[in-house]
VODOKE-100598 format. One record per atom (N, C-alpha, C): y, x negated, z; residue in one letter. Coordinates in steps of 0.05 Angstrom, whole numbers, plus 5000, padded with zeros to 4 digits. Atoms other than C-alpha are relative to their C-alpha. Example, Ala and Ser with C-alpha at 12.3 -4.5 7.8 and 13.67 -1.06 7.14 Angstrom:
% residues 2
497649825000a491047545156a502449825000a497650164999s497947275143s502250155014s
This chain:
% residues 251
497649835000m500050005000m502549825000m497650175002s506949724982s501750025025s498350024976a511949525035a502050235001a498049795000i516950045012i498850275008i501349754993l511950615019l499450015030l500550014971i509950385089i502650045016i497449964987a517350345108a500950294999a499349725002f518551045082f498350175019f501749864982a512551295121a500949965029a499050054973a515250965184a502550165006a497549844997f522051295174f499350305004f500849714998l518651975164l498750065027l501449954975f514151915224f501949995024f498150034978l519751685271l501950245001l498149785002s524552215247s498750275009s501449764993v519452775252v499350015030v500850014972a517152545321a502450075018a497749954983a524252545350a501150284996a498849745005l526953165316l498150235007l502049804993g520453545325g499950055030g500049974971m520453415400m502550145009m497649854993m527653645403m499750304996m500449725007h525654295370h497950135019h502149884984v519354395412v500850025030v499550024972y522254215480y501050275013y499149754987p526154865494p497850225001p502149805000k519755265479k497749945019k502150074981l515454905530l500350165025l499849864974p513655255595p501749845020p498250134981a518255095654a498749775014a501350224985r513054655689r499849754983r500150245018h513054195627h502849894995h497250095005r520654115630r501449925026r498750084975d521853925702d500549705002d499250284997d524453265728d497649815003d502450164996d517653005749d498649944974d501350045026t514753105680t501749814983t498250175015n520852775649n499749715009n500350274989t519952165695t497449874989t502550115010v512652085674v500249944971v499750055028v514352155601v501649744995v498450255003r519651605607r498449755007r501650234992l514951145644l497949924980l502050055020v509451215593v501349894975v498550105023a514551115537a500849715003a499250274995n516950475570n497749804996n502350175005i509850195568i499749944970i500350055029f509550295493f502349864988f497750155010v516550015484v499349705002v500750284996v514049355513v497849914981v502250075018m507549365473m500949994971m499050005027a511149545408a501849754995a498350245003s516148975420s498349754996s501850235003l510548475429l498749994973l501449995026v506748705368v501949944977v498150055022f512948715324f500949715000f499350294999g514848025349g497949834987g502250145013l507947775329l500050034970l499949955028m508648095261m502249844987m497850165011i515347755250i499249714999i500950284999n512447085271n497949944978n502150035021s506347185225s501349994972s498749995027a510747375165a501649754995a498450245003k515346785178k498249764994k501850225005n509546295182n498850014973n501149975027t506446575119t502049924979t497950065020f512946535081f500649704999f499450294999e514545825104e497749834991e502450155008g507345595093g499850004969g500249995029i507245835021i502349854987i497750155011d514245555008d499449705001d500750284999d511844875032d497949924980d502150055019n505644924989n501149994971n498850005027v509845094927v501549754995v498650255004h514244494938h498149774997h502050215002s508244044948s498550024973s501349955025f504944354887f501749894977f498150095021a511144214844a500149695000a499950294998t511343494870t497549874987t502450115012n504143374850n499950044970n499849965029l505443664781l501749784988l498350215010i511143164772i498549735000i501450264998l506842584797l497849984979l502150015021l501142774750l501249944973l498750055026d505942794692d500949714998d499250285001r508742114711r497649814995r502450175004t501741824715t499150014971t500849985028l499942094647l502049874981l498050135017r506441844618r499649705001r500550294998t504941144645t497549924986t502550065014y497941194616y500449944971y499450065028g500841204546g499350234982g500349805020l499541574482l497450175005l502549864996a492441764502a500350235020a499649794981g495242194557g501950224991g498149805010n500042594513n498950284999n501249745002d495243164501d499950145027d500249894973a494043264575a502850075010a497349944991r501543234587r501050264987r499149765013q502843784536q498650245012q501549784986y497444214568y501250065027y498749974973l500744094635l502650154998l497449865004i507544304609i499650294994i500649725007a504544934579a499150165024a501049874976y501145094645y502450075018y497749954982v507645024685v501850224988v498549785012e511345464635e498750275005e501449754995a506045994642a500150085029a499949954971a506045934718a502750125008a497449904994i513546054719i500350294989i499749745013a513146644671a498350225014a501849804989n507246984706n498749885026n501150094975p506246804780p497350145006p502649894995e498946904799e499750105028e500849894975r496147324855r497050035001r502949984997v489247454882v498850204979v501149805019n488148084839n500149904972n499950125027d490447714776d497849804996d502050215002a485747134791a497250124997a502749885001l479847614799l499550144973l500349875026h481147924730h501149814979h499050215018q481947304687q499950104971q499949955029t483947364614t499849744986t500250265015p483046844559p502549835003p497550154997n490346634571n500849955029n499350034972s489946594646s500749725008s499150274991a492946024685a497649825007a502350174993q486045794709q498949874975q501050125024q483745684638q501949784989q498150215008r490145304622r499649755017r500550234982l488844874683l497449864993l502550125008d481644774661d500249824976d499550165025t484144524594t501149725007t498950264991i488043974630i497749835011i502350154988g481743784669g498149904978g501850085022n477543764605n501349774984n498750225014s482743324572s499949745016s500350244983l482642844631l497249894999l502850085000a475042834630a499349864974a500750115026a475042654556a501349724995a498650255004m479742064564m498249765008m501550254996q476541364560q501849775004q498250234996p480340794593p499049754986p500650245015t480640144555t500149755016t499950234983d482039674612d500250095029d499949934971s482439644688s502550155008s497649864994l489639864689l499850304994l500349725008h488240494650h497850145016h502149884983e481940604691e501150105027e498849924975s485940614755s502050234997s498149785005l491341064725l498550264995l501649765006l486041554700l498850115026l501149924974a482741564769a502150145017a497849884985a489441714801a500850274988a499449755013a490842264749a498050215007a502149814994r484142594762r500150095029r499749934972e485142564837e502450195004e497649824998r492142874829r499450274988r500849745012y489243414784y498350165019y501749854981n483943604835n501750105023n498249914979r489443644887r501650254991r498549785011i493444104842i498350264999i501849775001v487444564831v499750125028v500449914973e486344604906e502550145011e497549884990q493644754921q500550274986q499649755015r493845284866r498550235013r501749794988w488045674897w500950065028w498949954973t491145594966t502350194998t497649835004i497645914941i499150284991i501049745010v493846464904v498850165023v501449864979e489646634965e502050095022e498049934980q495946665009q501950224991q498049825012s499547144962s499850295009s500449724993e496747784992e500850085028e499049944973g499547735062g497849975021g501950044978a496347655130a500150215022a499849804980i498548265170i498150234994i501949795006p492748765175p501250285002p499049735001m494049495159m499650155027m500349864974p491049755226p502249935020p497850084982v496349355264v502650144992v497649865009i501849655221i499950295008i500449724993g499050355232g500350055030g499849984971m498450245307m502949975009m497250034993l505649995311l501650254994l498549765008i508350595273i499350235019i500849794982a504351065318a501449965027a498750054974w507150735381w503050064998w497149955004m514250765353m500550304999m499749715002a513251505337a499950135028a500249904973l511051635408l502649945016l497550074986i517251265434i502350194991i497949825010f521851685389f499650285010f500549734989a518352315412a501050025029a499049994972s519952125484s503150015000s497149985001f527252025463f500950294994f499349725007g527352725433g499550195023g500649834976y524553005499y502550025017y497649944985r530453335535r502649894987r497650085013a535353055484a501750244992a498349775008p541353505471p499950054970p500249935029q541053875405q502850024988q497450005014n547453675369n499949804977n500050165024a549353315305a500049705005a499950294994a550952655338a497349885008a502750094993v544052595369v498149994976v501749995024v540552795305v500749764981v499250225017a544652295265a499149735012a500850254987m543151745316m497049954996m502950035004f535651885311f499449924971f500550065028l535851865235l500849724992l499150285006v539951225231v498249805013v501850194986s535550885283s497349984986s502550005015a529251095246a500349844974a499650145025m532250825181m500149705004m499850294995f533950145211f497349885008f502650104992i527150075243i498249984976i501650005024a523750265178a500949774982a499050235016g528249745143g498949745011g501150254988s525949215193s497149974993s502950015008v518649395179v499749914971v500150075028y520049335105y500549704996y499350285003v523248645112v497649825008v502350164990v517348375153v497750014980v502249985018l512148645105l500649874973l499250125025d516048405045d499849705002d500350294996m516347705074m497149915000m502850074998d508847725086d498649994973d501050015027i507647825011i502249874983i497650135009p512547304985p500349974969p499750025029f511347364909f500850274988f499049745010t513648094904t502250105018t497949874984g519348524929g502649855000g497350114999a526348334949a500149725010a500050274988i524647714989i497649844988i502150145014q520747224945q500449705003q499950295001i518946494945i501449914975i498550095023s523746124899s498149834982s501550175019d520745834835d501649774991d498350235007a526245314833a498449734999a501550255002p521244744849p498549974974p501450015025l517144924788l501949954976l498150055022h523344954744h500949715000h499350284999r525344264769r497849824990r502350155010a518344004756a499850014970a500149975029l518544284685l502249844987l497850165011a525343964673a499449705000a500850284998e522643294697e497949934978e502150055020m516643354650m501149984971m498949995028k521043494589k502149794995k498050215004v525742914601v499049804979v
């Protein structure tokens, strides 16, 4: 489910919980509206306020770590692409084919960032096959002396590192926050909003405050979930490192 749909669902649940309780409260029997009942409702709500704060804090930390981890991997990935290109350039004319395949791969990676679902449904023009072509070209190269042998060994090692990093980035692209945790958090928040609606005065200012608060909380949920899937949505990992790598290769 997309982050924006989850955020909309959160806004809907919170708004309905608060406004619904405001509507239901006057119809409750007198024993359900006394001060003792109100005290218990507030105490129970305070428990869930603490729990929701802890869970939401963990979600923020998880999304932040995911975003920063992938960003670091993308920068390292781009660095290894540049170093592989430099090694092939030093190798000489025999490395030109592999260099051209490498440039084509980076161009395709910039145009179509890969995700887990894309990787599981490969097409003949997929990035994996472009990367395999580079590996095949390196495997076909025959060094003529010890210098070229060491350069080729370094290029193959760098290529294996690039393949490993690519799959690491692809596997991280789907996020790490489980849906049950998100559902539990929204349920707790709805309960908290319902407690706010209990005995709340029925006027436009209170209704507006509930709606605005629900909107901002839903927006916070959206930002966290969007950060957790950093190749889609409004908050994305920058592809500037790949653009810089491509510019270095074409110099």
